[in-house]
TIRO-2110 file (N, C-alpha, C; in Angstrom, 1 decimal):
// TIRO-2110
43.6, 155.8, 96.0, N, 1, A
43.3, 154.4, 96.5, CA, 1, A
42.1, 154.5, 97.5, C, 1, A
41.3, 153.5, 97.5, N, 2, A
40.2, 153.4, 98.5, CA, 2, A
40.6, 152.3, 99.5, C, 2, A
40.4, 152.6, 100.8, N, 3, A
40.4, 151.7, 101.9, CA, 3, A
39.0, 151.3, 102.1, C, 3, A
38.6, 150.0, 101.9, N, 4, A
37.2, 149.6, 102.0, CA, 4, A
36.9, 149.0, 103.3, C, 4, A
35.8, 149.6, 103.9, N, 5, A
35.3, 149.1, 105.2, CA, 5, A
34.0, 148.3, 104.9, C, 5, A
33.9, 147.1, 105.5, N, 6, A
32.7, 146.3, 105.3, CA, 6, A
32.1, 146.0, 106.6, C, 6, A
30.8, 145.7, 106.6, N, 7, A
30.0, 145.5, 107.8, CA, 7, A
30.5, 144.3, 108.6, C, 7, A
31.3, 143.5, 108.0, N, 8, A
31.8, 142.3, 108.8, CA, 8, A
33.0, 142.8, 109.7, C, 8, A
33.3, 144.1, 109.7, N, 9, A
34.3, 144.6, 110.6, CA, 9, A
35.7, 144.4, 110.1, C, 9, A
35.9, 144.6, 108.7, N, 10, A
37.2, 144.5, 108.1, CA, 10, A
37.4, 145.8, 107.3, C, 10, A
38.7, 146.2, 107.3, N, 11, A
39.1, 147.3, 106.4, CA, 11, A
40.2, 146.7, 105.5, C, 11, A
40.0, 146.8, 104.2, N, 12, A
40.9, 146.2, 103.2, CA, 12, A
41.5, 147.3, 102.3, C, 12, A
42.7, 147.0, 101.8, N, 13, A
43.3, 147.8, 100.7, CA, 13, A
44.3, 146.9, 100.0, C, 13, A
45.0, 147.5, 99.1, N, 14, A
45.9, 146.6, 98.2, CA, 14, A
46.9, 145.9, 99.1, C, 14, A
47.3, 146.5, 100.2, N, 15, A
48.4, 145.9, 101.0, CA, 15, A
47.9, 145.0, 102.1, C, 15, A
46.6, 144.9, 102.4, N, 16, A
46.2, 144.0, 103.5, CA, 16, A
44.8, 144.2, 103.9, C, 16, A
44.5, 143.4, 105.0, N, 17, A
43.2, 143.5, 105.6, CA, 17, A
43.4, 143.5, 107.1, C, 17, A
42.6, 144.4, 107.8, N, 18, A
42.7, 144.5, 109.2, CA, 18, A
41.3, 144.5, 109.8, C, 18, A
41.2, 144.2, 111.1, N, 19, A
40.0, 144.3, 111.8, CA, 19, A
39.6, 145.7, 112.2, C, 19, A
38.4, 146.1, 112.1, N, 20, A
37.9, 147.4, 112.5, CA, 20, A
36.6, 147.3, 113.3, C, 20, A
36.3, 148.4, 114.0, N, 21, A
35.1, 148.5, 114.8, CA, 21, A
34.2, 149.6, 114.2, C, 21, A
32.9, 149.4, 114.1, N, 22, A
32.0, 150.3, 113.5, CA, 22, A
31.1, 150.9, 114.6, C, 22, A
30.2, 151.7, 114.1, N, 23, A
29.2, 152.3, 115.0, CA, 23, A
28.2, 151.3, 115.6, C, 23, A
27.6, 151.6, 116.7, N, 24, A
26.7, 150.6, 117.4, CA, 24, A
25.5, 150.3, 116.6, C, 24, A
25.1, 151.1, 115.6, N, 25, A
24.0, 150.8, 114.7, CA, 25, A
24.4, 150.2, 113.4, C, 25, A
25.7, 149.9, 113.2, N, 26, A
26.1, 149.3, 112.0, CA, 26, A
26.3, 150.4, 110.9, C, 26, A
26.3, 149.9, 109.7, N, 27, A
26.5, 150.9, 108.5, CA, 27, A
25.1, 151.3, 108.0, C, 27, A
24.9, 152.6, 107.9, N, 28, A
23.6, 153.1, 107.6, CA, 28, A
23.7, 153.9, 106.3, C, 28, A
22.7, 153.8, 105.4, N, 29, A
22.6, 154.5, 104.2, CA, 29, A
22.3, 156.0, 104.4, C, 29, A
21.4, 156.2, 105.4, N, 30, A
20.9, 157.6, 105.7, CA, 30, A
21.4, 158.0, 107.1, C, 30, A
22.6, 158.5, 107.2, N, 31, A
23.2, 158.9, 108.5, CA, 31, A
22.4, 160.1, 109.1, C, 31, A
22.2, 160.1, 110.4, N, 32, A
21.5, 161.2, 111.1, CA, 32, A
22.2, 161.4, 112.4, C, 32, A
22.3, 162.7, 112.8, N, 33, A
23.1, 163.0, 114.0, CA, 33, A
22.6, 162.2, 115.2, C, 33, A
23.5, 161.5, 115.9, N, 34, A
23.2, 160.8, 117.1, CA, 34, A
22.6, 159.4, 116.9, C, 34, A
22.6, 158.9, 115.6, N, 35, A
22.0, 157.6, 115.4, CA, 35, A
22.9, 156.4, 115.7, C, 35, A
24.2, 156.7, 115.9, N, 36, A
25.2, 155.7, 116.2, CA, 36, A
25.6, 154.8, 115.0, C, 36, A
25.2, 155.3, 113.8, N, 37, A
25.6, 154.5, 112.6, CA, 37, A
26.8, 155.1, 111.9, C, 37, A
27.5, 154.2, 111.3, N, 38, A
28.7, 154.5, 110.5, CA, 38, A
28.1, 154.8, 109.1, C, 38, A
28.3, 156.0, 108.5, N, 39, A
27.7, 156.3, 107.2, CA, 39, A
28.3, 155.6, 106.0, C, 39, A
27.4, 155.0, 105.2, N, 40, A
27.8, 154.3, 104.0, CA, 40, A
28.2, 155.4, 103.0, C, 40, A
29.3, 155.1, 102.2, N, 41, A
29.7, 156.1, 101.2, CA, 41, A
31.2, 156.1, 101.1, C, 41, A
31.7, 157.0, 100.3, N, 42, A
33.1, 157.2, 100.1, CA, 42, A
33.6, 158.5, 100.6, C, 42, A
34.5, 158.5, 101.5, N, 43, A
34.9, 159.7, 102.2, CA, 43, A
36.4, 159.9, 102.2, C, 43, A
36.8, 161.1, 101.6, N, 44, A
38.2, 161.4, 101.5, CA, 44, A
38.8, 161.5, 102.9, C, 44, A
40.1, 161.1, 103.0, N, 45, A
40.8, 161.3, 104.3, CA, 45, A
41.4, 162.7, 104.2, C, 45, A
40.8, 163.6, 105.0, N, 46, A
41.1, 165.0, 105.0, CA, 46, A
42.4, 165.4, 105.6, C, 46, A
42.6, 164.9, 106.9, N, 47, A
43.8, 165.3, 107.6, CA, 47, A
43.9, 164.3, 108.8, C, 47, A
45.0, 164.4, 109.5, N, 48, A
45.3, 163.6, 110.6, CA, 48, A
45.6, 164.5, 111.8, C, 48, A
45.0, 164.2, 112.9, N, 49, A
45.3, 164.9, 114.2, CA, 49, A
45.8, 163.9, 115.2, C, 49, A
46.8, 164.4, 116.0, N, 50, A
47.3, 163.5, 117.0, CA, 50, A
47.6, 164.2, 118.3, C, 50, A
47.7, 163.5, 119.4, N, 51, A
47.9, 164.1, 120.7, CA, 51, A
49.4, 164.0, 121.0, C, 51, A
50.1, 165.1, 120.9, N, 52, A
51.6, 165.1, 121.0, CA, 52, A
52.2, 164.7, 122.4, C, 52, A
51.4, 164.8, 123.4, N, 53, A
51.9, 164.4, 124.7, CA, 53, A
51.8, 162.9, 124.9, C, 53, A
51.2, 162.2, 124.0, N, 54, A
51.0, 160.7, 124.0, CA, 54, A
51.6, 160.0, 122.8, C, 54, A
51.7, 160.6, 121.7, N, 55, A
52.0, 160.0, 120.4, CA, 55, A
53.1, 160.9, 119.7, C, 55, A
53.9, 160.2, 118.9, N, 56, A
54.7, 160.9, 118.0, CA, 56, A
53.9, 161.3, 116.7, C, 56, A
54.4, 162.2, 116.0, N, 57, A
53.7, 162.6, 114.8, CA, 57, A
53.6, 161.4, 113.8, C, 57, A
52.4, 161.0, 113.4, N, 58, A
52.3, 159.9, 112.5, CA, 58, A
53.0, 160.1, 111.2, C, 58, A
53.6, 159.0, 110.7, N, 59, A
54.2, 159.1, 109.3, CA, 59, A
53.1, 158.9, 108.3, C, 59, A
52.9, 159.9, 107.5, N, 60, A
51.8, 159.9, 106.5, CA, 60, A
52.1, 161.0, 105.5, C, 60, A
51.5, 160.8, 104.3, N, 61, A
51.6, 161.9, 103.3, CA, 61, A
50.4, 162.9, 103.5, C, 61, A
49.4, 162.5, 104.3, N, 62, A
48.3, 163.4, 104.6, CA, 62, A
48.7, 164.6, 105.5, C, 62, A
47.9, 165.7, 105.4, N, 63, A
48.2, 166.8, 106.3, CA, 63, A
48.1, 166.3, 107.8, C, 63, A
49.0, 166.8, 108.6, N, 64, A
49.0, 166.4, 110.0, CA, 64, A
49.1, 167.6, 110.9, C, 64, A
48.3, 167.6, 112.0, N, 65, A
48.3, 168.7, 113.0, CA, 65, A
48.3, 168.1, 114.4, C, 65, A
49.0, 168.7, 115.3, N, 66, A
48.9, 168.3, 116.7, CA, 66, A
47.7, 168.8, 117.3, C, 66, A
47.0, 168.0, 118.2, N, 67, A
45.9, 168.4, 119.0, CA, 67, A
46.4, 169.3, 120.1, C, 67, A
45.4, 170.1, 120.6, N, 68, A
45.7, 170.8, 121.9, CA, 68, A
44.4, 170.7, 122.7, C, 68, A
44.5, 171.0, 124.0, N, 69, A
43.4, 170.8, 124.9, CA, 69, A
42.2, 171.7, 124.6, C, 69, A
42.4, 172.7, 123.7, N, 70, A
41.3, 173.6, 123.4, CA, 70, A
40.6, 173.2, 122.1, C, 70, A
40.9, 172.1, 121.5, N, 71, A
40.3, 171.7, 120.2, CA, 71, A
39.1, 170.8, 120.4, C, 71, A
38.0, 171.2, 119.7, N, 72, A
36.8, 170.4, 119.8, CA, 72, A
36.2, 170.3, 118.4, C, 72, A
35.1, 169.6, 118.4, N, 73, A
34.3, 169.4, 117.1, CA, 73, A
32.9, 169.6, 117.4, C, 73, A
32.3, 170.6, 116.7, N, 74, A
30.9, 171.0, 116.9, CA, 74, A
29.9, 169.9, 116.5, C, 74, A
29.0, 169.5, 117.4, N, 75, A
28.0, 168.5, 117.0, CA, 75, A
26.6, 169.0, 117.2, C, 75, A
26.5, 170.3, 117.2, N, 76, A
25.2, 171.0, 117.3, CA, 76, A
24.6, 171.3, 115.9, C, 76, A
23.7, 170.6, 115.4, N, 77, A
23.2, 170.8, 114.1, CA, 77, A
22.5, 172.1, 113.8, C, 77, A
22.2, 172.9, 114.9, N, 78, A
21.6, 174.2, 114.7, CA, 78, A
22.6, 175.3, 114.7, C, 78, A
23.9, 175.0, 114.9, N, 79, A
24.9, 176.0, 115.0, CA, 79, A
25.7, 176.1, 113.6, C, 79, A
26.1, 177.3, 113.3, N, 80, A
26.9, 177.5, 112.0, CA, 80, A
28.2, 176.7, 112.0, C, 80, A
28.7, 176.3, 113.1, N, 81, A
30.0, 175.6, 113.2, CA, 81, A
29.8, 174.1, 113.1, C, 81, A
28.5, 173.6, 112.9, N, 82, A
28.2, 172.2, 112.9, CA, 82, A
29.2, 171.4, 112.0, C, 82, A
29.7, 170.3, 112.5, N, 83, A
30.6, 169.4, 111.9, CA, 83, A
31.9, 170.1, 111.5, C, 83, A
32.4, 171.0, 112.3, N, 84, A
33.7, 171.7, 112.1, CA, 84, A
34.5, 171.7, 113.3, C, 84, A
35.8, 171.7, 113.1, N, 85, A
36.8, 171.9, 114.2, CA, 85, A
36.6, 173.3, 114.8, C, 85, A
36.6, 173.3, 116.1, N, 86, A
36.4, 174.6, 116.8, CA, 86, A
37.3, 174.7, 118.0, C, 86, A
37.4, 175.9, 118.5, N, 87, A
38.2, 176.1, 119.7, CA, 87, A
37.2, 176.1, 120.9, C, 87, A
37.6, 175.4, 122.0, N, 88, A
36.9, 175.4, 123.2, CA, 88, A
37.4, 176.4, 124.2, C, 88, A
36.5, 177.0, 125.1, N, 89, A
35.1, 176.7, 125.1, CA, 89, A
34.4, 177.3, 123.9, C, 89, A
33.3, 176.8, 123.6, N, 90, A
32.5, 177.2, 122.4, CA, 90, A
31.0, 177.3, 122.9, C, 90, A
30.2, 178.2, 122.3, N, 91, A
28.9, 178.4, 122.7, CA, 91, A
27.9, 177.3, 122.4, C, 91, A
28.3, 176.4, 121.4, N, 92, A
27.4, 175.3, 121.0, CA, 92, A
27.9, 174.0, 121.6, C, 92, A
27.1, 173.0, 121.5, N, 93, A
27.5, 171.6, 121.9, CA, 93, A
28.7, 171.2, 121.0, C, 93, A
29.8, 170.7, 121.7, N, 94, A
31.0, 170.3, 121.0, CA, 94, A
31.6, 169.1, 121.8, C, 94, A
32.2, 168.3, 121.0, N, 95, A
33.0, 167.1, 121.6, CA, 95, A
34.4, 167.6, 121.7, C, 95, A
35.0, 167.3, 122.9, N, 96, A
36.5, 167.6, 123.0, CA, 96, A
37.3, 166.6, 122.3, C, 96, A
38.3, 167.0, 121.6, N, 97, A
39.2, 166.1, 120.9, CA, 97, A
40.4, 165.7, 121.8, C, 97, A
40.5, 166.3, 122.9, N, 98, A
41.6, 166.0, 123.9, CA, 98, A
40.9, 165.1, 124.9, C, 98, A
40.9, 163.8, 124.7, N, 99, A
40.2, 162.9, 125.5, CA, 99, A
41.1, 162.1, 126.5, C, 99, A
40.5, 161.7, 127.6, N, 100, A
41.3, 160.9, 128.6, CA, 100, A
41.3, 159.4, 128.2, C, 100, A
40.3, 159.0, 127.4, N, 101, A
40.3, 157.5, 127.1, CA, 101, A
41.2, 157.1, 125.9, C, 101, A
41.9, 158.0, 125.3, N, 102, A
42.9, 157.7, 124.3, CA, 102, A
42.4, 157.4, 122.9, C, 102, A
41.1, 157.3, 122.7, N, 103, A
40.7, 156.9, 121.3, CA, 103, A
41.0, 158.0, 120.3, C, 103, A
41.2, 159.2, 120.7, N, 104, A
41.5, 160.3, 119.7, CA, 104, A
43.0, 160.7, 119.8, C, 104, A
43.8, 159.8, 120.4, N, 105, A
45.3, 160.1, 120.4, CA, 105, A
45.8, 160.2, 119.0, C, 105, A
45.2, 159.4, 118.1, N, 106, A
45.5, 159.6, 116.6, CA, 106, A
44.2, 159.4, 115.9, C, 106, A
43.8, 160.4, 115.1, N, 107, A
42.6, 160.2, 114.3, CA, 107, A
42.8, 160.8, 112.9, C, 107, A
42.0, 160.3, 112.0, N, 108, A
41.9, 160.8, 110.6, CA, 108, A
40.5, 161.4, 110.5, C, 108, A
40.4, 162.6, 110.0, N, 109, A
39.1, 163.3, 109.8, CA, 109, A
38.7, 162.8, 108.4, C, 109, A
37.4, 162.3, 108.3, N, 110, A
36.9, 161.8, 107.1, CA, 110, A
36.0, 162.9, 106.5, C, 110, A
36.0, 163.0, 105.2, N, 111, A
35.2, 164.0, 104.5, CA, 111, A
33.7, 163.7, 104.4, C, 111, A
33.1, 163.4, 105.6, N, 112, A
31.7, 163.1, 105.6, CA, 112, A
30.9, 164.4, 106.0, C, 112, A
29.9, 164.7, 105.2, N, 113, A
29.0, 165.9, 105.5, CA, 113, A
29.8, 167.2, 105.7, C, 113, A
30.8, 167.4, 104.8, N, 114, A
31.6, 168.6, 105.0, CA, 114, A
31.7, 169.5, 103.8, C, 114, A
31.1, 169.1, 102.7, N, 115, A
31.2, 169.9, 101.5, CA, 115, A
30.0, 169.8, 100.6, C, 115, A
28.9, 170.4, 100.9, N, 116, A
28.7, 171.3, 102.0, CA, 116, A
28.2, 170.6, 103.3, C, 116, A
28.3, 171.3, 104.4, N, 117, A
27.8, 170.7, 105.7, CA, 117, A
26.3, 170.9, 105.7, C, 117, A
25.5, 169.8, 105.9, N, 118, A
24.1, 169.8, 106.0, CA, 118, A
23.6, 169.5, 107.4, C, 118, A
22.9, 170.4, 108.0, N, 119, A
22.5, 170.1, 109.4, CA, 119, A
21.8, 168.8, 109.6, C, 119, A
22.1, 168.1, 110.7, N, 120, A
21.6, 166.8, 111.1, CA, 120, A
22.1, 165.6, 110.4, C, 120, A
22.9, 165.8, 109.3, N, 121, A
23.3, 164.6, 108.6, CA, 121, A
24.6, 163.9, 109.1, C, 121, A
25.0, 164.3, 110.3, N, 122, A
26.1, 163.6, 111.0, CA, 122, A
27.3, 164.5, 111.1, C, 122, A
28.0, 164.3, 112.3, N, 123, A
29.2, 165.1, 112.5, CA, 123, A
30.3, 164.2, 113.2, C, 123, A
31.5, 164.7, 113.1, N, 124, A
32.6, 164.1, 113.8, CA, 124, A
32.8, 162.6, 113.4, C, 124, A
32.8, 162.3, 112.1, N, 125, A
33.0, 161.0, 111.6, CA, 125, A
34.5, 160.9, 111.4, C, 125, A
35.2, 160.0, 112.2, N, 126, A
36.6, 159.9, 112.1, CA, 126, A
37.0, 158.4, 112.0, C, 126, A
38.3, 158.2, 111.6, N, 127, A
38.9, 156.9, 111.8, CA, 127, A
39.9, 157.1, 112.9, C, 127, A
39.7, 156.4, 114.0, N, 128, A
40.4, 156.6, 115.2, CA, 128, A
40.8, 155.3, 115.9, C, 128, A
41.4, 155.4, 117.1, N, 129, A
41.9, 154.2, 117.8, CA, 129, A
40.7, 153.5, 118.5, C, 129, A
40.8, 152.2, 118.5, N, 130, A
39.8, 151.4, 119.1, CA, 130, A
39.9, 151.4, 120.6, C, 130, A
38.8, 151.2, 121.3, N, 131, A
38.8, 151.1, 122.7, CA, 131, A
39.3, 149.7, 123.1, C, 131, A
40.0, 149.5, 124.3, N, 132, A
40.5, 148.2, 124.6, CA, 132, A
39.6, 147.0, 124.5, C, 132, A
38.3, 147.2, 124.8, N, 133, A
37.3, 146.1, 124.7, CA, 133, A
36.7, 146.0, 123.3, C, 133, A
37.2, 146.8, 122.4, N, 134, A
36.6, 146.8, 121.0, CA, 134, A
35.1, 147.0, 121.0, C, 134, A
34.7, 147.9, 121.9, N, 135, A
33.2, 148.2, 121.9, CA, 135, A
32.9, 149.1, 120.7, C, 135, A
31.7, 149.1, 120.2, N, 136, A
31.3, 150.0, 119.1, CA, 136, A
31.5, 151.5, 119.3, C, 136, A
31.6, 152.2, 118.2, N, 137, A
31.8, 153.6, 118.2, CA, 137, A
30.5, 154.3, 118.1, C, 137, A
30.5, 155.6, 118.1, N, 138, A
29.3, 156.4, 117.9, CA, 138, A
28.9, 156.6, 116.4, C, 138, A
29.8, 156.0, 115.6, N, 139, A
29.6, 156.2, 114.1, CA, 139, A
30.9, 156.2, 113.3, C, 139, A
32.0, 156.2, 114.1, N, 140, A
33.3, 156.2, 113.4, CA, 140, A
33.8, 154.8, 113.1, C, 140, A
35.0, 154.8, 112.5, N, 141, A
35.7, 153.5, 112.2, CA, 141, A
36.9, 153.5, 113.1, C, 141, A
37.0, 152.5, 113.9, N, 142, A
38.1, 152.4, 114.9, CA, 142, A
39.0, 151.2, 114.6, C, 142, A
40.3, 151.5, 114.7, N, 143, A
41.4, 150.5, 114.4, CA, 143, A
42.4, 150.4, 115.6, C, 143, A
43.1, 149.3, 115.7, N, 144, A
44.2, 149.2, 116.6, CA, 144, A
45.2, 150.3, 116.3, C, 144, A
46.1, 150.6, 117.2, N, 145, A
47.1, 151.6, 117.0, CA, 145, A
48.0, 151.2, 115.8, C, 145, A
48.5, 149.9, 115.8, N, 146, A
49.4, 149.4, 114.8, CA, 146, A
48.7, 149.5, 113.4, C, 146, A
47.4, 149.1, 113.4, N, 147, A
46.7, 149.1, 112.1, CA, 147, A
46.4, 150.5, 111.6, C, 147, A
46.0, 151.4, 112.5, N, 148, A
45.8, 152.8, 112.1, CA, 148, A
47.1, 153.4, 111.5, C, 148, A
48.2, 153.2, 112.2, N, 149, A
49.5, 153.7, 111.7, CA, 149, A
49.9, 153.1, 110.4, C, 149, A
49.6, 151.8, 110.2, N, 150, A
49.9, 151.2, 108.9, CA, 150, A
49.1, 151.8, 107.8, C, 150, A
47.8, 152.0, 108.0, N, 151, A
46.9, 152.7, 107.0, CA, 151, A
47.4, 154.1, 106.7, C, 151, A
47.7, 154.8, 107.7, N, 152, A
48.2, 156.2, 107.5, CA, 152, A
49.5, 156.3, 106.8, C, 152, A
50.4, 155.3, 107.0, N, 153, A
51.7, 155.2, 106.4, CA, 153, A
51.6, 155.1, 104.9, C, 153, A
50.5, 154.5, 104.4, N, 154, A
50.4, 154.3, 102.9, CA, 154, A
49.4, 155.3, 102.3, C, 154, A
48.6, 155.9, 103.1, N, 155, A
47.6, 156.9, 102.6, CA, 155, A
48.2, 158.1, 101.9, C, 155, A
47.6, 158.5, 100.9, N, 156, A
48.0, 159.6, 100.1, CA, 156, A
46.9, 160.6, 100.0, C, 156, A
47.2, 161.9, 99.8, N, 157, A
46.1, 162.9, 99.6, CA, 157, A
45.1, 162.4, 98.5, C, 157, A
43.9, 162.6, 98.8, N, 158, A
42.7, 162.2, 97.9, CA, 158, A
42.4, 160.7, 98.1, C, 158, A
43.1, 159.9, 98.9, N, 159, A
42.7, 158.6, 99.2, CA, 159, A
41.4, 158.7, 100.0, C, 159, A
40.6, 157.6, 100.1, N, 160, A
39.3, 157.7, 100.7, CA, 160, A
39.0, 156.4, 101.5, C, 160, A
38.1, 156.5, 102.4, N, 161, A
37.6, 155.3, 103.1, CA, 161, A
36.2, 155.1, 102.4, C, 161, A
36.1, 153.9, 101.9, N, 162, A
34.8, 153.5, 101.2, CA, 162, A
34.1, 152.6, 102.1, C, 162, A
33.0, 153.0, 102.6, N, 163, A
32.2, 152.2, 103.6, CA, 163, A
31.0, 151.6, 102.9, C, 163, A
31.0, 150.2, 102.9, N, 164, A
30.0, 149.5, 102.2, CA, 164, A
29.4, 148.4, 103.1, C, 164, A
28.4, 147.8, 102.7, N, 165, A
27.8, 146.7, 103.6, CA, 165, A
28.4, 145.4, 103.2, C, 165, A
END
């Protein structure tokens, strides 16, 4: 099944439609590291990560792992670990997945630029929790907690987020 994200800020699937927040630059055909755009395309939902000190294990058929304070995501396009889960501290630039703002308390890793990884074509593209003010993301798709849990509850291995205009 595809969950379809549109530029009007909606995510739809056979069971419903919910509001979502996209990158500050909107949906882009040609994603580039740091451009703030949500990449257009179809991306398999690879796995779910959650912060066990704040959330229960999400109910989903997707692979699920608990986050730890030492988990990060490499966003340095010149490093061999670019767009990969890494352990912190790390010698390259990385984003910590253990965040104080709560947006990564539950996240789904999208299969964007991961098979193969191509330097500079974007990293750390997730479906995660929305900020309270619904401000734009850096390129991810953000949902309310209830909506993200609803999507994960029906998601199956090989399901994808299809991002279109």
